[in-house]
C-alpha positions in Angstrom: 103.0 61.5 90.4 101.6 62.1 87.0 101.3 65.7 85.8 98.2 67.2 84.5 100.2 67.9 81.4 99.5 64.2 80.5 95.8 64.5 81.4 93.9 66.8 79.0 91.5 68.9 81.2 88.4 67.7 79.4 89.3 64.1 80.0 90.1 64.9 83.6 86.6 66.3 84.4 84.9 63.5 82.5 86.8 60.9 84.4 84.5 57.9 85.3 86.0 57.6 88.8 84.4 60.9 89.8 81.6 60.2 92.4 78.2 60.6 91.0 77.2 63.0 93.7 79.8 65.5 92.5 78.5 65.3 88.9 74.9 65.6 90.2 75.8 68.7 92.2 77.3 70.5 89.2 74.5 69.5 86.9 71.6 70.4 89.2 73.2 73.8 90.2 73.1 74.8 86.5 69.3 74.4 86.3 67.4 77.6 87.2 64.3 75.6 88.4 65.1 72.1 89.4 62.2 69.6 88.8 60.6 68.3 91.9 61.4 64.7 90.9 65.1 65.4 90.7 65.2 67.2 94.0 63.2 64.4 95.6 65.6 61.8 94.3 68.5 63.5 96.1 66.7 64.1 99.4 65.2 60.6 99.5 68.7 59.2 99.6 69.6 61.3 102.7 67.8 60.9 106.0 69.3 64.1 107.4 68.1 66.1 104.4 64.6 64.6 104.6 64.3 65.5 108.3 65.3 69.1 107.6 62.8 69.3 104.7 60.0 68.1 106.9 61.0 70.4 109.7 60.8 73.4 107.4 57.5 72.2 105.8 55.8 71.5 109.1 57.1 74.7 110.9 54.7 77.2 112.4 55.4 79.7 109.7 54.3 77.3 107.0 51.2 76.3 109.0 50.4 73.1 107.1 47.0 71.5 107.6 48.5 68.2 108.3 51.9 66.7 109.2 53.6 66.4 105.7 55.8 63.4 105.3 56.0 63.0 101.6 59.1 64.5 100.0 57.5 65.3 96.7 54.6 67.1 98.4 57.0 69.0 100.8 59.4 70.4 98.2 56.9 72.8 96.4 55.5 73.9 99.8 58.8 75.5 100.9 59.8 76.7 97.5 62.9 76.6 95.3 64.9 79.2 97.4 64.8 77.0 100.5 65.1 73.7 98.8 68.4 74.4 97.0 70.6 74.7 100.1 69.1 71.4 101.3 70.1 69.8 98.1 73.7 71.1 98.2 74.1 70.0 101.9 72.6 66.6 101.1 74.9 66.0 98.1 77.9 67.1 100.1 77.0 64.6 102.9 77.0 61.9 100.2 80.4 63.1 98.9 81.7 63.1 102.5 81.1 59.3 102.6 83.5 58.9 99.6 86.1 61.0 101.5 86.3 58.6 104.4 89.7 57.0 103.4 91.2 60.2 101.9 93.4 62.9 103.5 90.7 65.4 104.2 89.0 66.4 107.4 85.5 66.1 105.9 83.8 67.3 109.1 85.8 70.5 109.1 85.2 71.0 105.4 81.4 70.6 105.7 81.5 73.2 108.5 83.6 75.6 106.5 81.4 75.7 103.4 78.1 76.9 105.1 80.2 79.3 107.3 81.7 80.8 104.1 78.2 81.1 102.6 77.1 83.0 105.7 80.2 85.2 105.5 79.6 86.0 101.8 76.0 87.0 102.6 77.1 89.4 105.4 79.8 90.9 103.2 77.2 91.5 100.4 74.9 93.3 102.9 77.8 95.4 104.2 79.6 96.3 101.0 77.1 96.5 98.3 73.6 98.0 97.9 70.7 95.6 97.5 70.2 94.5 93.9 73.8 94.8 92.7 74.5 91.2 93.4 72.0 88.3 93.0 72.4 86.6 96.4 71.4 83.1 95.3 74.2 83.1 92.6 76.7 84.3 95.1 75.8 81.5 97.5 76.1 79.0 94.7 79.6 80.2 93.9 80.6 79.4 97.5 78.9 76.0 97.5 80.8 75.1 94.2 84.1 76.7 95.2 85.9 73.5 96.2 84.6 71.3 93.4 88.0 71.4 91.6 89.7 70.1 94.7 87.3 67.1 94.7 87.9 66.4 91.0 91.7 66.3 91.7 91.3 64.3 94.9 89.3 61.5 93.3 91.6 61.2 90.3 93.8 58.5 91.7 96.6 58.8 89.0 97.4 62.4 90.2 98.1 61.5 93.9 96.5 64.7 95.0 96.9 63.6 98.6 100.6 64.2 98.2 99.9 67.8 97.1 97.7 68.3 100.2 100.4 66.8 102.4 103.0 69.3 101.1 100.5 72.1 101.7 100.3 71.1 105.3 104.0 71.3 106.0 105.0 74.4 104.0 104.1 78.1 103.9 103.1 77.9 100.2 99.5 78.5 99.2 97.7 75.4 97.8 97.3 76.8 94.3 101.0 77.5 94.1 101.8 73.9 95.0 99.3 72.6 92.5 100.7 74.7 89.7 104.2 73.5 90.5 103.4 69.8 90.9 100.4 69.3 88.6 100.7 72.1 86.1 97.2 73.3 86.9 95.1 74.5 89.9 91.9 73.4 91.4 90.4 76.8 90.6 91.0 76.2 86.9 89.7 72.6 87.1 86.5 73.8 88.9 85.9 76.6 86.3 86.3 74.1 83.4 83.9 71.7 85.1 81.3 74.4 85.4 81.8 75.5 81.8 81.3 71.9 80.6 77.8 71.8 82.3 76.7 75.2 81.0 77.0 77.4 84.1 76.9 81.1 83.8 80.1 83.1 82.9 79.8 84.8 86.2 80.0 81.6 88.2 82.8 80.3 86.1 84.7 83.5 86.7 84.1 83.2 90.4 85.9 79.8 90.5 88.6 80.7 88.0 89.6 84.0 89.8 88.8 83.3 93.4 92.5 83.7 94.3 93.2 86.2 91.6 90.4 88.7 91.7 92.6 91.4 90.1 92.4 89.3 86.9 88.6 89.0 86.9 86.6 90.7 84.1 85.2 93.9 85.6 81.6 92.8 85.0 82.1 89.8 87.3 84.3 91.5 89.9 81.7 92.1 92.7 80.9 88.3 92.8 84.5 87.3 92.5 85.4 89.8 95.2 82.7 88.5 97.6 83.9 84.9 97.2 87.5 85.9 97.6 86.8 87.9 100.8 84.5 85.4 102.3 87.0 82.6 101.7 89.9 84.6 103.3 87.8 85.9 106.3 86.2 82.5 107.1 89.7 81.0 107.1 90.8 83.7 109.6 87.9 82.7 111.9 88.0 78.9 111.6 91.7 78.3 110.9 91.1 75.9 108.1 88.8 74.3 105.5 89.5 70.6 106.1 92.0 70.3 103.2 94.9 71.7 105.2 97.6 74.2 104.4 97.7 77.9 104.9 94.9 80.5 104.4 94.5 81.7 100.8 96.4 84.9 100.4 94.4 88.2 100.3 94.6 90.3 97.2 95.6 93.7 98.5 94.5 95.6 95.4 90.9 94.4 95.8 89.4 97.2 97.9 90.9 99.7 95.5 89.3 97.9 92.5 86.0 97.9 94.3 86.2 101.6 95.0 86.3 101.1 98.8 88.5 103.5 100.7 90.0 103.2 104.1 89.1 99.5 104.6 91.2 96.6 105.8 90.6 92.9 106.4 90.9 93.3 110.2 88.4 96.2 110.3 86.0 94.4 108.0 86.1 91.2 110.1 85.5 93.2 113.2 82.4 94.9 111.7 81.0 91.5 110.5 81.5 89.7 113.8 80.5 92.2 116.4 
């Protein structure tokens, strides 16, 4: 297995073997208002995404005058806030097709991501007053959180499947195994990929510090903390993310850094699920 020491990070994230849907996901998510034409190009490739778009557009709450079946007409009718999750789901379904012959339970992974988005939203509502965190950006951090794993997985020279295989049979966290075998972690790779496409410092910090929130700059901590907690708690509920291995370790100093007293993971999970 080649080490990342022999693969400069910039070359790694610009590797031509990376599926176009991954690159498109990272590029589109950096755009505040995605042009209708670009959104339509994604959804027109995905029958499931088109059906969901038309279901939302033609719902009772939208009350259209006619049955809308044109993607470019439907997108502005439901608005950017509702279109974006459709785009991310659609692009991940396209990525899933590329994972067919790789050592990943793609179905479990595609269930884990939206479950983590939901958990992050509930955590935000429980722990922080409205307005402190921009919810759309928090959701985007979750959707992009595994992008580094995908970059490593599709880089054939690195034999990332061997890394995942070891994670499944040991009690070591995945990042620890990556650092040992590759010299770098998927969190660092994901952060560098976002930086290369002009994402916000906050999103970059979320990916870079998702397992080490105690190292996060204080101004980004609420977002990093929500991603970290959502990741850990969703693992506790589902038992895995499709990549295998043990649950990401919880950072015990996190509640103290957030100024939250008398809280624990078990109590928090109980509050969120009852």
